C-alpha positions in Angstrom: 12.5 -12.5 12.6 10.4 -11.1 9.7 7.3 -9.2 10.5 4.1 -11.2 10.0 1.0 -9.2 9.0 -2.5 -10.2 7.9 -4.8 -8.4 5.6 -7.8 -9.1 3.4 -7.6 -8.5 -0.4 -10.7 -8.7 -2.5 -9.5 -7.3 -5.9 -8.2 -10.0 -8.3 -5.7 -7.5 -9.6 -3.2 -8.7 -7.0 -1.9 -11.3 -9.4 -0.3 -8.7 -11.7 1.7 -6.8 -9.2 1.6 -8.2 -5.7 2.5 -11.8 -5.9 5.9 -11.6 -7.7 7.5 -9.5 -5.1 6.0 -10.3 -1.7 6.3 -13.5 0.2 2.7 -14.5 0.6 0.9 -17.6 1.7 -2.8 -18.1 1.6 -4.2 -18.5 5.2 -7.8 -19.1 4.2 -10.1 -18.7 1.3 -13.9 -18.1 0.9 -15.0 -18.0 -2.7 -13.7 -14.6 -4.0 -12.3 -13.5 -0.7 -8.7 -14.5 0.1 -6.9 -13.8 3.3 -3.1 -13.4 3.1 -0.3 -13.2 5.5 2.6 -11.0 4.3 6.0 -11.9 5.5 8.8 -9.3 5.6 8.9 -6.1 3.6 7.6 -5.5 0.1 10.6 -5.2 -2.3 8.4 -3.3 -4.8 8.3 -0.4 -2.3 11.1 1.6 -3.8 11.6 5.1 -5.4 9.2 5.9 -8.2 11.3 8.9 -9.3 14.9 9.1 -10.4 16.4 11.8 -8.1 19.7 13.6 -8.1 21.7 12.3 -5.1 19.5 9.3 -4.8 20.8 6.6 -2.4 19.7 3.3 -4.0 23.2 2.3 -5.0 24.6 3.3 -1.6 22.0 1.4 0.4 24.2 -1.6 1.3 26.8 0.8 2.7 24.3 3.0 4.5 22.6 0.0 6.2 25.9 -0.9 7.9 25.8 2.4 9.8 22.1 2.4 10.8 21.6 2.1 14.6 20.2 -1.3 15.6 17.2 0.1 17.5 15.8 2.4 14.8 12.7 0.3 14.4 11.7 1.0 18.0 11.6 4.7 17.4 10.5 7.4 15.0 12.3 7.7 11.7 12.9 11.2 10.3 14.1 12.2 6.9 13.9 16.0 6.3 15.4 15.9 2.7 13.3 13.1 1.3 14.0 13.3 -2.4 13.5 9.9 -4.0 13.3 8.3 -0.6 15.5 5.3 -1.2 16.5 4.7 2.4 13.0 5.4 3.8 11.3 3.1 1.3 13.9 0.3 1.8 13.4 0.3 5.6 9.6 0.9 5.5 9.5 2.1 9.2 6.2 1.9 11.1 6.5 5.5 12.4 8.1 8.1 10.2 8.2 11.9 9.6 9.4 12.6 6.1 9.7 16.1 4.5 10.8 17.9 1.4 10.9 21.6 0.6 10.1 20.9 -3.0 6.4 21.4 -3.3 6.1 19.4 -6.6 7.8 16.4 -5.0 5.7 16.7 -1.9 2.6 16.7 -4.0 3.7 13.5 -5.7 4.0 11.6 -2.4 0.6 12.9 -1.2 -1.1 11.8 -4.4 0.6 8.4 -4.4 -0.7 8.0 -0.9 -4.2 9.2 -1.3 -5.2 8.7 -5.0 -2.8 6.2 -6.7 -5.4 4.7 -9.1 -6.3 8.2 -10.5 -2.6 8.9 -10.8 -2.0 5.7 -12.8 -4.9 6.6 -15.1 -3.5 10.1 -15.6 0.0 8.8 -16.4 -1.4 6.5 -19.1 -2.4 9.7 -21.1 1.2 10.8 -21.6 3.2 10.0 -24.6 7.0 9.6 -25.2 7.3 12.2 -27.9 9.2 15.4 -28.1 6.0 17.4 -29.0 4.0 16.1 -26.1 7.0 16.5 -23.7 7.4 20.2 -24.4 3.7 20.8 -24.3 3.5 19.2 -20.8 6.8 20.8 -19.6 5.4 24.3 -20.5 2.3 23.9 -18.2 4.0 25.8 -15.5 4.5 28.7 -17.9 0.8 29.1 -18.4 -1.5 31.4 -16.5 -4.0 28.5 -15.9 -1.5 26.1 -14.4 -3.1 26.7 -11.0 -6.3 25.0 -12.4 -4.5 21.7 -12.8 -5.5 19.1 -10.2 -3.0 17.6 -7.7 -3.3 14.3 -9.7 -2.5 16.1 -13.0 0.5 17.9 -11.4 1.9 14.7 -9.9 1.5 12.8 -13.1 3.3 15.6 -14.9 6.3 15.5 -12.6 6.6 11.7 -12.9 6.2 11.8 -16.7 8.8 14.5 -17.1 11.2 12.7 -14.7 10.9 9.5 -16.7 11.3 11.2 -20.1 13.6 14.2 -19.6 17.3 14.3 -20.2 19.1 12.0 -17.7 16.1 12.1 -15.2 17.3 15.5 -14.0 14.9 17.6 -11.9 15.9 21.3 -12.4 13.9 24.5 -12.4 14.9 28.1 -13.3 14.7 31.2 -11.2 11.0 31.4 -11.8 10.5 27.8 -10.6 9.8 26.5 -14.1 11.0 23.0 -15.1 13.6 23.5 -17.8 15.2 20.2 -18.6 15.2 19.1 -22.3 13.6 16.0 -23.7 15.6 12.8 -23.2 14.8 10.8 -26.3 14.6 7.4 -24.6 13.3 4.5 -26.6 10.9 3.0 -24.1 10.8 4.7 -20.7 8.7 3.1 -18.0 6.3 6.0 -17.6 3.6 4.0 -15.8 5.3 1.8 -13.2 2.0 0.5 -11.7 3.5 -2.1 -9.4 5.8 0.3 -7.7 3.3 3.1 -7.4 0.6 0.7 -5.9 3.2 -0.8 -3.5 4.4 2.5 -2.2 0.8 3.6 -1.8 0.0 0.5 0.2 3.0 1.0 2.5 2.0 4.7 3.1 -1.5 3.5 4.1 -0.8 0.4 6.1 -3.0 0.0 9.2 -1.3 0.9 12.5 1.5 2.6 10.6 2.0 6.4 11.2 3.7 8.0 8.2 3.6 11.8 8.1 4.6 13.7 4.9 5.6 17.3 5.3 6.5 20.2 3.0 8.6 22.7 4.9 12.0 23.6 6.3 14.3 20.8 7.4 14.6 22.2 10.9 10.9 22.3 11.4 10.6 18.7 10.3 12.7 17.5 13.2 11.4 19.8 15.9 9.6 16.9 17.7 12.4 14.4 17.4 13.1 12.8 20.8 15.8 10.7 22.4 16.8 7.6 20.4 14.7 8.7 17.3 16.7 8.2 14.1 17.2 11.2 11.8 18.8 10.8 8.4 19.8 14.0 6.6 20.6 13.9 2.9 20.8 17.6 1.9 21.9 19.1 -1.4 25.6 18.4 -1.4 28.4 20.9 -0.8 29.9 21.4 -4.3 33.3 19.7 -4.8 34.4 22.7 -6.9 33.1 26.1 -7.9 31.6 24.7 -11.1 30.2 21.4 -9.7 27.2 22.9 -7.9 23.9 21.3 -8.7 21.5 24.2 -8.8 17.8 24.2 -9.6 16.4 21.6 -7.1 14.3 24.5 -5.9 14.5 28.2 -6.3 16.0 28.9 -2.9 19.2 27.0 -3.3 21.3 25.4 -0.5 24.6 27.2 0.0 27.3 27.1 2.8 25.1 29.2 5.2 22.4 26.5 4.9 25.1 23.8 5.5 26.1 25.6 8.7 22.5 25.9 9.8 22.0 22.2 9.2 25.1 21.5 11.3 23.6 23.5 14.2 20.4 21.4 13.9 22.6 18.3 14.1 24.2 19.7 17.2 20.7 20.3 18.8 19.5 16.8 18.0 22.7 15.4 19.5 22.0 17.2 22.7 18.5 15.7 22.7 19.9 12.2 22.4 18.7 11.6 18.8 20.7 9.2 16.5 21.7 11.3 13.5 23.2 10.2 10.2 24.0 12.7 7.5 25.3 12.3 3.9 27.3 14.9 2.0 30.1 15.4 -0.5 33.5 14.7 0.9 34.9 18.3 0.8 37.3 20.2 3.1 34.4 22.5 4.1 32.2 19.6 5.3 35.0 17.7 6.8 36.0 20.7 8.9 32.3 21.7 9.7 31.7 18.3 11.4 35.0 18.2 13.2 34.5 16.0 16.3 31.8 13.8 14.8 32.4 10.3 13.6 33.0 10.4 9.9 33.3 7.7 7.2 34.4 8.2 3.6 32.5 6.2 1.0 32.4 5.9 -2.7 29.2 6.5 -4.6 28.2 6.4 -8.2 26.8 9.6 -9.6 24.3 8.8 -12.3 22.8 12.3 -12.7 24.9 15.2 -14.1 24.3 17.5 -17.0 27.9 16.8 -18.1 28.1 13.1 -19.0 31.9 13.1 -18.4 31.4 14.0 -14.8 29.2 10.9 -14.0 30.8 8.0 -12.2 32.5 7.4 -8.8 32.6 10.3 -6.3 33.7 10.5 -2.7 31.0 11.1 -0.1 31.1 11.4 3.6 28.8 9.9 6.2 28.6 11.8 9.5 27.1 10.3 12.6 26.8 11.0 16.3 26.4 7.4 17.6 28.7 4.5 18.5 31.0 7.3 19.7 28.5 9.7 21.3 29.4 13.3 20.7 29.4 15.8 23.6 28.1 19.1 22.5 28.7 22.1 24.8 25.4 23.8 25.7 
């Protein structure tokens, strides 16, 4: 049965972004004060950034492997990225994390100051000159003087107008993707931004946003909590590695450390699902776990000829509970 929730909305702006997507019925009205009941989840709550490895196209497949009782427990996602699965499920209790400080700041601003963010985004222009001026902010000595709202708007603007929506930084942590030359990019997606902000602030919901290491993000996970890992993927070849998500990288040693964390969570009784590239290294690393091969579309790659269908692997420790030796 769909969730039924009541709230009071006094701003007439609801008509431009709220009504088309939510199932709403008027429960009562009193002049300019309307009381609504919202049925189900808000379909406008979806990623506001295009992110490498994003899972929107894989959601139907992922949903078939989610444990049925996840809504009764805490949802963890230590590599949040665009947050496709998190925002599609809209759990009541969640701990989400990303080591990318710029991305973390975007989520915090969307949660705490979305109207100021929308106003700031309206200042940006889809021109090459403006793009490179904004891109070069992080090369300036006074970048630290920019507000959190200005920084968040910059990341969203660059993401919507850069080449192929690619987030990449150099060894100094500076954004280095060229201008994308799109005709009419949706720089200010007001409906999605407001809907995500509303979800993150819902009464009686407990959504924690962290900026740290993936292992620290799940240190409090308990039995039956659901943990979804979507780390930077193991490269399918020596030349396929997507570098530049952050300055620290995510190599095979980090993949092994992640596997040890999965083992620890399994011992605790957590339900763990992990996505990765289907490579011999990952297949062997998770030997003994339940594994499913799936096909996914790769929309982001600096080489256009390498976009398209790729093989991915889903690793999970439930349905066939794994016994880890202590």
